[in-house]
Biotite code that builds the C-alpha atoms (Angstrom):
import biotite.structure as struc

atoms = struc.array([
    struc.Atom([41.135, 29.013, 125.915], chain_id="A", res_id=1, res_name="MET", atom_name="CA", element="C"),
    struc.Atom([44.363, 28.796, 123.850], chain_id="A", res_id=2, res_name="ALA", atom_name="CA", element="C"),
    struc.Atom([44.202, 32.495, 123.036], chain_id="A", res_id=3, res_name="VAL", atom_name="CA", element="C"),
    struc.Atom([44.002, 33.464, 126.688], chain_id="A", res_id=4, res_name="SER", atom_name="CA", element="C"),
    struc.Atom([46.976, 31.203, 127.521], chain_id="A", res_id=5, res_name="ARG", atom_name="CA", element="C"),
    struc.Atom([48.988, 32.794, 124.709], chain_id="A", res_id=6, res_name="TRP", atom_name="CA", element="C"),
    struc.Atom([47.907, 36.214, 125.873], chain_id="A", res_id=7, res_name="GLY", atom_name="CA", element="C"),
    struc.Atom([48.943, 35.412, 129.430], chain_id="A", res_id=8, res_name="ALA", atom_name="CA", element="C"),
    struc.Atom([52.287, 34.023, 128.223], chain_id="A", res_id=9, res_name="ALA", atom_name="CA", element="C"),
    struc.Atom([52.883, 37.118, 126.095], chain_id="A", res_id=10, res_name="LEU", atom_name="CA", element="C"),
    struc.Atom([52.028, 39.403, 129.010], chain_id="A", res_id=11, res_name="ALA", atom_name="CA", element="C"),
    struc.Atom([54.396, 37.449, 131.278], chain_id="A", res_id=12, res_name="ALA", atom_name="CA", element="C"),
    struc.Atom([57.206, 37.819, 128.744], chain_id="A", res_id=13, res_name="CYS", atom_name="CA", element="C"),
    struc.Atom([56.536, 41.536, 128.482], chain_id="A", res_id=14, res_name="PHE", atom_name="CA", element="C"),
    struc.Atom([56.599, 41.997, 132.271], chain_id="A", res_id=15, res_name="VAL", atom_name="CA", element="C"),
    struc.Atom([59.780, 39.897, 132.595], chain_id="A", res_id=16, res_name="ALA", atom_name="CA", element="C"),
    struc.Atom([61.443, 41.891, 129.833], chain_id="A", res_id=17, res_name="GLY", atom_name="CA", element="C"),
    struc.Atom([60.503, 45.191, 131.436], chain_id="A", res_id=18, res_name="ALA", atom_name="CA", element="C"),
    struc.Atom([61.762, 43.996, 134.817], chain_id="A", res_id=19, res_name="ALA", atom_name="CA", element="C"),
    struc.Atom([65.055, 42.852, 133.246], chain_id="A", res_id=20, res_name="PHE", atom_name="CA", element="C"),
    struc.Atom([65.507, 46.189, 131.477], chain_id="A", res_id=21, res_name="ALA", atom_name="CA", element="C"),
    struc.Atom([64.799, 48.048, 134.695], chain_id="A", res_id=22, res_name="GLN", atom_name="CA", element="C"),
    struc.Atom([67.172, 45.864, 136.720], chain_id="A", res_id=23, res_name="ALA", atom_name="CA", element="C"),
    struc.Atom([69.994, 45.910, 134.207], chain_id="A", res_id=24, res_name="SER", atom_name="CA", element="C"),
    struc.Atom([69.715, 49.568, 133.255], chain_id="A", res_id=25, res_name="GLY", atom_name="CA", element="C"),
    struc.Atom([70.790, 51.071, 129.988], chain_id="A", res_id=26, res_name="GLY", atom_name="CA", element="C"),
    struc.Atom([74.103, 51.255, 128.162], chain_id="A", res_id=27, res_name="PRO", atom_name="CA", element="C"),
    struc.Atom([77.160, 51.604, 130.354], chain_id="A", res_id=28, res_name="ARG", atom_name="CA", element="C"),
    struc.Atom([80.345, 53.649, 130.092], chain_id="A", res_id=29, res_name="GLU", atom_name="CA", element="C"),
    struc.Atom([83.699, 53.014, 131.724], chain_id="A", res_id=30, res_name="ALA", atom_name="CA", element="C"),
    struc.Atom([84.706, 55.221, 134.639], chain_id="A", res_id=31, res_name="LEU", atom_name="CA", element="C"),
    struc.Atom([87.936, 55.091, 136.675], chain_id="A", res_id=32, res_name="VAL", atom_name="CA", element="C"),
    struc.Atom([88.622, 56.587, 140.095], chain_id="A", res_id=33, res_name="ILE", atom_name="CA", element="C"),
    struc.Atom([92.307, 57.147, 140.947], chain_id="A", res_id=34, res_name="ALA", atom_name="CA", element="C"),
    struc.Atom([92.744, 56.537, 144.700], chain_id="A", res_id=35, res_name="THR", atom_name="CA", element="C"),
    struc.Atom([95.830, 56.333, 146.911], chain_id="A", res_id=36, res_name="ASP", atom_name="CA", element="C"),
    struc.Atom([95.397, 52.547, 146.762], chain_id="A", res_id=37, res_name="GLY", atom_name="CA", element="C"),
    struc.Atom([95.149, 52.302, 142.963], chain_id="A", res_id=38, res_name="GLY", atom_name="CA", element="C"),
    struc.Atom([92.639, 52.598, 140.156], chain_id="A", res_id=39, res_name="LEU", atom_name="CA", element="C"),
    struc.Atom([89.010, 51.620, 140.827], chain_id="A", res_id=40, res_name="ARG", atom_name="CA", element="C"),
    struc.Atom([87.030, 50.751, 137.687], chain_id="A", res_id=41, res_name="GLU", atom_name="CA", element="C"),
    struc.Atom([83.266, 50.968, 137.246], chain_id="A", res_id=42, res_name="PHE", atom_name="CA", element="C"),
    struc.Atom([80.737, 50.534, 134.438], chain_id="A", res_id=43, res_name="GLN", atom_name="CA", element="C"),
    struc.Atom([78.156, 53.282, 134.899], chain_id="A", res_id=44, res_name="VAL", atom_name="CA", element="C"),
    struc.Atom([74.837, 54.284, 133.417], chain_id="A", res_id=45, res_name="GLU", atom_name="CA", element="C"),
    struc.Atom([74.637, 57.971, 132.528], chain_id="A", res_id=46, res_name="ILE", atom_name="CA", element="C"),
    struc.Atom([71.698, 60.073, 133.752], chain_id="A", res_id=47, res_name="ALA", atom_name="CA", element="C"),
    struc.Atom([72.010, 63.378, 131.921], chain_id="A", res_id=48, res_name="ASP", atom_name="CA", element="C"),
    struc.Atom([68.428, 64.550, 131.440], chain_id="A", res_id=49, res_name="ASP", atom_name="CA", element="C"),
    struc.Atom([65.686, 65.418, 133.905], chain_id="A", res_id=50, res_name="GLY", atom_name="CA", element="C"),
    struc.Atom([63.730, 62.201, 133.510], chain_id="A", res_id=51, res_name="GLN", atom_name="CA", element="C"),
    struc.Atom([66.790, 59.954, 133.935], chain_id="A", res_id=52, res_name="GLU", atom_name="CA", element="C"),
    struc.Atom([68.014, 61.961, 136.925], chain_id="A", res_id=53, res_name="ARG", atom_name="CA", element="C"),
    struc.Atom([64.552, 61.810, 138.556], chain_id="A", res_id=54, res_name="SER", atom_name="CA", element="C"),
    struc.Atom([64.314, 58.026, 138.150], chain_id="A", res_id=55, res_name="ARG", atom_name="CA", element="C"),
    struc.Atom([67.940, 57.270, 139.048], chain_id="A", res_id=56, res_name="GLY", atom_name="CA", element="C"),
    struc.Atom([68.342, 53.878, 140.692], chain_id="A", res_id=57, res_name="LEU", atom_name="CA", element="C"),
    struc.Atom([64.770, 53.730, 142.010], chain_id="A", res_id=58, res_name="MET", atom_name="CA", element="C"),
    struc.Atom([63.167, 50.291, 142.291], chain_id="A", res_id=59, res_name="PHE", atom_name="CA", element="C"),
    struc.Atom([66.437, 48.397, 141.825], chain_id="A", res_id=60, res_name="ARG", atom_name="CA", element="C"),
    struc.Atom([66.891, 45.508, 144.232], chain_id="A", res_id=61, res_name="ARG", atom_name="CA", element="C"),
    struc.Atom([70.571, 44.875, 143.524], chain_id="A", res_id=62, res_name="GLU", atom_name="CA", element="C"),
    struc.Atom([73.550, 46.267, 141.616], chain_id="A", res_id=63, res_name="MET", atom_name="CA", element="C"),
    struc.Atom([76.880, 44.726, 140.694], chain_id="A", res_id=64, res_name="ALA", atom_name="CA", element="C"),
    struc.Atom([79.884, 45.918, 142.718], chain_id="A", res_id=65, res_name="ASP", atom_name="CA", element="C"),
    struc.Atom([81.498, 47.429, 139.629], chain_id="A", res_id=66, res_name="ASP", atom_name="CA", element="C"),
    struc.Atom([78.302, 49.193, 138.518], chain_id="A", res_id=67, res_name="ALA", atom_name="CA", element="C"),
    struc.Atom([76.888, 52.615, 139.281], chain_id="A", res_id=68, res_name="GLY", atom_name="CA", element="C"),
    struc.Atom([75.014, 55.593, 137.906], chain_id="A", res_id=69, res_name="MET", atom_name="CA", element="C"),
    struc.Atom([76.624, 58.907, 137.000], chain_id="A", res_id=70, res_name="LEU", atom_name="CA", element="C"),
    struc.Atom([74.361, 61.966, 137.146], chain_id="A", res_id=71, res_name="PHE", atom_name="CA", element="C"),
    struc.Atom([75.522, 64.863, 134.947], chain_id="A", res_id=72, res_name="ASP", atom_name="CA", element="C"),
    struc.Atom([73.981, 68.260, 135.724], chain_id="A", res_id=73, res_name="PHE", atom_name="CA", element="C"),
    struc.Atom([75.761, 70.072, 132.860], chain_id="A", res_id=74, res_name="GLY", atom_name="CA", element="C"),
    struc.Atom([77.359, 72.704, 135.134], chain_id="A", res_id=75, res_name="ALA", atom_name="CA", element="C"),
    struc.Atom([78.465, 72.987, 138.736], chain_id="A", res_id=76, res_name="GLU", atom_name="CA", element="C"),
    struc.Atom([75.618, 73.689, 141.121], chain_id="A", res_id=77, res_name="GLN", atom_name="CA", element="C"),
    struc.Atom([74.512, 72.681, 144.638], chain_id="A", res_id=78, res_name="PRO", atom_name="CA", element="C"),
    struc.Atom([72.483, 69.466, 144.394], chain_id="A", res_id=79, res_name="VAL", atom_name="CA", element="C"),
    struc.Atom([70.516, 67.291, 146.773], chain_id="A", res_id=80, res_name="GLY", atom_name="CA", element="C"),
    struc.Atom([69.423, 63.664, 146.500], chain_id="A", res_id=81, res_name="PHE", atom_name="CA", element="C"),
    struc.Atom([67.030, 61.427, 148.380], chain_id="A", res_id=82, res_name="TRP", atom_name="CA", element="C"),
    struc.Atom([66.471, 57.681, 148.516], chain_id="A", res_id=83, res_name="MET", atom_name="CA", element="C"),
    struc.Atom([62.713, 57.441, 148.027], chain_id="A", res_id=84, res_name="GLU", atom_name="CA", element="C"),
    struc.Atom([61.844, 54.176, 146.212], chain_id="A", res_id=85, res_name="ASN", atom_name="CA", element="C"),
    struc.Atom([65.534, 53.162, 146.267], chain_id="A", res_id=86, res_name="THR", atom_name="CA", element="C"),
    struc.Atom([65.893, 49.759, 147.905], chain_id="A", res_id=87, res_name="TYR", atom_name="CA", element="C"),
    struc.Atom([69.684, 49.442, 148.138], chain_id="A", res_id=88, res_name="ILE", atom_name="CA", element="C"),
    struc.Atom([72.007, 51.536, 150.305], chain_id="A", res_id=89, res_name="PRO", atom_name="CA", element="C"),
    struc.Atom([74.217, 53.767, 148.192], chain_id="A", res_id=90, res_name="LEU", atom_name="CA", element="C"),
    struc.Atom([77.380, 55.823, 148.487], chain_id="A", res_id=91, res_name="ASP", atom_name="CA", element="C"),
    struc.Atom([76.953, 59.175, 146.740], chain_id="A", res_id=92, res_name="MET", atom_name="CA", element="C"),
    struc.Atom([80.159, 60.702, 145.400], chain_id="A", res_id=93, res_name="LEU", atom_name="CA", element="C"),
    struc.Atom([79.761, 64.414, 144.702], chain_id="A", res_id=94, res_name="PHE", atom_name="CA", element="C"),
    struc.Atom([82.204, 65.361, 141.917], chain_id="A", res_id=95, res_name="ILE", atom_name="CA", element="C"),
    struc.Atom([83.383, 68.726, 140.610], chain_id="A", res_id=96, res_name="LYS", atom_name="CA", element="C"),
    struc.Atom([83.478, 69.497, 136.869], chain_id="A", res_id=97, res_name="ALA", atom_name="CA", element="C"),
    struc.Atom([87.214, 68.714, 136.754], chain_id="A", res_id=98, res_name="ASP", atom_name="CA", element="C"),
    struc.Atom([86.592, 65.183, 138.061], chain_id="A", res_id=99, res_name="GLY", atom_name="CA", element="C"),
    struc.Atom([87.723, 65.790, 141.654], chain_id="A", res_id=100, res_name="THR", atom_name="CA", element="C"),
    struc.Atom([85.633, 64.056, 144.342], chain_id="A", res_id=101, res_name="VAL", atom_name="CA", element="C"),
    struc.Atom([84.366, 66.935, 146.533], chain_id="A", res_id=102, res_name="ALA", atom_name="CA", element="C"),
    struc.Atom([82.519, 64.894, 149.169], chain_id="A", res_id=103, res_name="SER", atom_name="CA", element="C"),
    struc.Atom([80.980, 61.496, 149.806], chain_id="A", res_id=104, res_name="ILE", atom_name="CA", element="C"),
    struc.Atom([77.705, 60.544, 151.518], chain_id="A", res_id=105, res_name="ALA", atom_name="CA", element="C"),
    struc.Atom([78.279, 56.958, 152.628], chain_id="A", res_id=106, res_name="GLU", atom_name="CA", element="C"),
    struc.Atom([75.697, 54.223, 153.109], chain_id="A", res_id=107, res_name="ARG", atom_name="CA", element="C"),
    struc.Atom([72.620, 56.359, 152.504], chain_id="A", res_id=108, res_name="THR", atom_name="CA", element="C"),
    struc.Atom([69.423, 54.943, 153.978], chain_id="A", res_id=109, res_name="THR", atom_name="CA", element="C"),
    struc.Atom([67.133, 53.073, 151.550], chain_id="A", res_id=110, res_name="PRO", atom_name="CA", element="C"),
    struc.Atom([63.629, 54.532, 151.121], chain_id="A", res_id=111, res_name="LEU", atom_name="CA", element="C"),
    struc.Atom([64.511, 57.706, 153.066], chain_id="A", res_id=112, res_name="SER", atom_name="CA", element="C"),
    struc.Atom([63.035, 61.056, 152.063], chain_id="A", res_id=113, res_name="ARG", atom_name="CA", element="C"),
    struc.Atom([65.812, 62.931, 153.864], chain_id="A", res_id=114, res_name="ARG", atom_name="CA", element="C"),
    struc.Atom([67.727, 65.176, 151.462], chain_id="A", res_id=115, res_name="THR", atom_name="CA", element="C"),
    struc.Atom([71.428, 64.366, 151.069], chain_id="A", res_id=116, res_name="VAL", atom_name="CA", element="C"),
    struc.Atom([73.104, 67.659, 150.038], chain_id="A", res_id=117, res_name="PRO", atom_name="CA", element="C"),
    struc.Atom([76.287, 67.978, 148.000], chain_id="A", res_id=118, res_name="SER", atom_name="CA", element="C"),
    struc.Atom([77.706, 70.546, 150.423], chain_id="A", res_id=119, res_name="GLY", atom_name="CA", element="C"),
    struc.Atom([79.275, 72.523, 147.565], chain_id="A", res_id=120, res_name="SER", atom_name="CA", element="C"),
    struc.Atom([78.606, 73.099, 143.861], chain_id="A", res_id=121, res_name="PRO", atom_name="CA", element="C"),
    struc.Atom([79.246, 69.931, 141.799], chain_id="A", res_id=122, res_name="VAL", atom_name="CA", element="C"),
    struc.Atom([78.608, 68.880, 138.242], chain_id="A", res_id=123, res_name="ARG", atom_name="CA", element="C"),
    struc.Atom([78.386, 65.116, 138.776], chain_id="A", res_id=124, res_name="TYR", atom_name="CA", element="C"),
    struc.Atom([77.102, 62.644, 141.322], chain_id="A", res_id=125, res_name="VAL", atom_name="CA", element="C"),
    struc.Atom([78.191, 59.003, 141.170], chain_id="A", res_id=126, res_name="LEU", atom_name="CA", element="C"),
    struc.Atom([76.016, 56.467, 142.991], chain_id="A", res_id=127, res_name="GLU", atom_name="CA", element="C"),
    struc.Atom([77.648, 53.134, 143.850], chain_id="A", res_id=128, res_name="ILE", atom_name="CA", element="C"),
    struc.Atom([76.775, 50.377, 146.285], chain_id="A", res_id=129, res_name="ASN", atom_name="CA", element="C"),
    struc.Atom([76.769, 51.484, 149.912], chain_id="A", res_id=130, res_name="GLY", atom_name="CA", element="C"),
    struc.Atom([80.070, 50.899, 151.704], chain_id="A", res_id=131, res_name="GLY", atom_name="CA", element="C"),
    struc.Atom([82.144, 50.558, 148.523], chain_id="A", res_id=132, res_name="LEU", atom_name="CA", element="C"),
    struc.Atom([83.844, 53.942, 148.816], chain_id="A", res_id=133, res_name="SER", atom_name="CA", element="C"),
    struc.Atom([85.216, 52.938, 152.227], chain_id="A", res_id=134, res_name="ASP", atom_name="CA", element="C"),
    struc.Atom([86.064, 49.404, 151.110], chain_id="A", res_id=135, res_name="GLU", atom_name="CA", element="C"),
    struc.Atom([87.908, 50.650, 147.987], chain_id="A", res_id=136, res_name="LEU", atom_name="CA", element="C"),
    struc.Atom([89.595, 53.598, 149.688], chain_id="A", res_id=137, res_name="GLY", atom_name="CA", element="C"),
    struc.Atom([87.751, 56.263, 147.678], chain_id="A", res_id=138, res_name="ILE", atom_name="CA", element="C"),
    struc.Atom([87.917, 59.662, 149.375], chain_id="A", res_id=139, res_name="SER", atom_name="CA", element="C"),
    struc.Atom([87.512, 63.389, 148.711], chain_id="A", res_id=140, res_name="PRO", atom_name="CA", element="C"),
    struc.Atom([90.307, 64.669, 146.473], chain_id="A", res_id=141, res_name="GLY", atom_name="CA", element="C"),
    struc.Atom([90.435, 61.487, 144.373], chain_id="A", res_id=142, res_name="ASP", atom_name="CA", element="C"),
    struc.Atom([90.213, 61.994, 140.614], chain_id="A", res_id=143, res_name="LYS", atom_name="CA", element="C"),
    struc.Atom([87.493, 60.501, 138.394], chain_id="A", res_id=144, res_name="VAL", atom_name="CA", element="C"),
    struc.Atom([88.035, 60.004, 134.654], chain_id="A", res_id=145, res_name="SER", atom_name="CA", element="C"),
    struc.Atom([86.507, 58.283, 131.662], chain_id="A", res_id=146, res_name="GLY", atom_name="CA", element="C"),
    struc.Atom([84.604, 59.013, 128.448], chain_id="A", res_id=147, res_name="PRO", atom_name="CA", element="C"),
    struc.Atom([81.704, 60.488, 130.407], chain_id="A", res_id=148, res_name="ALA", atom_name="CA", element="C"),
    struc.Atom([84.030, 63.254, 131.611], chain_id="A", res_id=149, res_name="PHE", atom_name="CA", element="C"),
    struc.Atom([86.079, 63.731, 128.444], chain_id="A", res_id=150, res_name="GLU", atom_name="CA", element="C"),
    struc.Atom([83.095, 63.993, 126.070], chain_id="A", res_id=151, res_name="ALA", atom_name="CA", element="C"),
    struc.Atom([81.374, 66.727, 128.046], chain_id="A", res_id=152, res_name="ARG", atom_name="CA", element="C"),
    struc.Atom([82.402, 70.406, 128.017], chain_id="A", res_id=153, res_name="PRO", atom_name="CA", element="C"),
])
């Protein structure tokens, strides 16, 4: 009986740890967006390989207002995103290789399979909480900077 209780406790710890890791994401990097209203700072997870880009922010139930995920495609190209298995509304900032915000898809619909296109070739996509781009005055033409941009060719 004691072994099964310990086994159950160990399994519960494992599940809780996995849920925490999924909810908190991986290591974060600083990112700054220069807007007409000032600098907007974020701590972002980097998704720069196929597996990370495919998973994205799926299954997350919440995200801090200063958090986000930056998708790096390595070169400018047309991209499309969807919200399948994504439970929180997101703003998607489509960003050119030089860090200029090309376009923004605001308040995307959670769990939707509708493709959200970039509209033009971009290298990066930044996902932040839905409505934040409007609230913080982020708009096309704003400039994004940080180690994630400087360290990549």
